[in-house]
C-alpha positions in Angstrom: -17.2 -19.0 -15.3 -14.0 -18.9 -13.2 -13.8 -15.9 -11.0 -11.4 -14.8 -8.3 -12.3 -11.8 -6.1 -9.8 -10.3 -3.7 -10.7 -8.3 -0.6 -9.1 -7.1 2.6 -6.7 -4.5 1.3 -6.3 -1.1 3.0 -4.0 1.4 4.6 -2.1 0.6 7.8 1.0 1.9 9.5 4.3 0.0 9.4 4.2 -2.9 11.8 0.5 -3.5 11.3 -1.4 -6.4 9.9 -3.8 -7.1 7.2 -5.6 -10.3 6.0 -6.4 -10.6 2.4 -9.0 -13.0 1.0 -9.6 -14.4 -2.4 -12.9 -16.0 -3.0 -13.0 -18.5 -5.9 -15.9 -19.5 -8.0 -16.3 -21.7 -11.1 -13.8 -24.2 -9.8 -12.8 -25.7 -6.5 -9.5 -25.0 -4.7 -8.7 -28.7 -4.3 -7.9 -28.9 -8.0 -5.6 -26.0 -8.4 -2.5 -24.6 -6.8 -3.0 -21.0 -5.8 -0.8 -18.0 -5.5 -0.6 -14.4 -4.3 1.2 -11.9 -6.5 1.9 -8.2 -5.9 2.8 -5.3 -8.1 4.0 -1.9 -7.0 4.2 1.1 -9.5 7.2 0.7 -11.8 8.0 -2.8 -10.6 7.4 -6.3 -12.1 4.6 -8.5 -10.9 6.2 -10.6 -8.1 5.0 -13.9 -6.7 4.7 -13.6 -3.0 3.3 -16.9 -1.8 1.9 -20.2 -3.1 -0.1 -23.0 -1.7 -0.3 -26.4 -3.3 -3.6 -28.3 -3.6 -2.6 -31.2 -5.9 -1.1 -34.6 -5.4 1.5 -35.3 -2.7 2.3 -31.6 -2.3 -1.1 -30.7 -1.0 -0.8 -28.0 1.7 2.8 -27.1 0.9 3.5 -23.4 1.0 6.3 -21.3 -0.5 7.2 -17.7 0.1 9.5 -15.1 -1.5 12.4 -14.4 0.9 11.3 -10.9 1.6 8.0 -12.0 3.3 9.1 -15.2 5.0 8.2 -15.2 8.7 5.8 -12.4 8.2 3.2 -13.6 5.7 1.1 -16.8 5.8 -0.9 -18.3 3.0 -3.8 -20.6 3.7 -7.0 -21.8 2.3 -10.4 -22.9 3.4 -11.8 -25.4 1.0 -15.3 -25.3 2.6 -15.4 -21.6 1.8 -13.4 -22.0 -1.5 -11.3 -19.1 -0.3 -7.5 -18.4 -0.1 -6.1 -16.1 2.5 -2.9 -14.1 2.9 -2.2 -13.1 6.5 0.3 -10.3 6.5 2.0 -9.2 9.7 4.9 -6.8 10.6 4.1 -4.9 7.4 6.7 -2.6 5.9 6.3 0.3 3.5 8.0 -1.8 0.8 5.0 -4.2 1.0 2.8 -1.5 -0.5 1.4 -2.8 -3.8 -1.7 -4.1 -5.5 -2.1 -7.8 -4.4 -3.6 -10.3 -6.8 -4.6 -13.9 -6.4 -4.0 -16.3 -9.3 -4.8 -19.9 -10.0 -2.0 -22.2 -11.1 1.0 -19.9 -10.4 3.7 -20.9 -12.9 6.3 -18.1 -12.7 7.9 -16.1 -10.0 7.9 -12.9 -11.9 6.1 -11.3 -14.9 5.8 -7.9 -16.4 2.2 -7.3 -15.4 -0.1 -9.0 -13.0 -3.3 -10.3 -14.6 -1.5 -10.8 -18.0 -0.1 -14.2 -17.7 -1.5 -15.7 -20.9 2.0 -16.5 -22.3 2.6 -18.7 -19.3 -0.8 -20.3 -19.4 -2.0 -18.4 -16.4 -5.5 -17.3 -17.4 -7.2 -16.8 -14.0 -6.5 -13.8 -11.9 -8.5 -11.5 -9.6 -8.7 -7.8 -10.2 -6.4 -7.0 -7.2 -6.7 -5.3 -3.9 -4.6 -2.3 -2.9 -2.3 -2.4 0.2 -0.7 0.8 1.4 1.8 0.8 4.3 2.8 4.1 5.8 6.0 4.7 7.7 
C-alpha cells in the first residue's frame, strides 16, 4: 500500500524557517517524481515545488515563482523521504502543505483530489502558519 506521511509543520513568525518531511512507503522515490503542493483557505491547491527522479531529469527541481530562492526541495532515497526546506517565510506562505507522487498539474481545486489528473497518491497534509 502506498502511503505518504508529512510532518514538520507548525507556527513560526515571518522570516523564520521550517523543514517539512514526507516519508514514502509502498514504493521507492527513485521511480516517481515528487511534488509539494499547498492550499490556503479559499484558494486553489497550488504546486510549490517538484523534484524529478526519472530518466535524464533525475534531480531536476522546479519552483513556483513566489517561493524561488526561499524554498528548497530535496530527497533522501536511503530514507525514502522528500523534504521541503522553507526559509524567509511570509504570512502568505500559510497553508496546508501536501506531498504528492507524480505531480502532473500546477493547480487543482483541492489538494488530495487529483484523480481526474491521474494523481492518486497524496499525503494528508501538514499545517504551516506564519504570523506577521
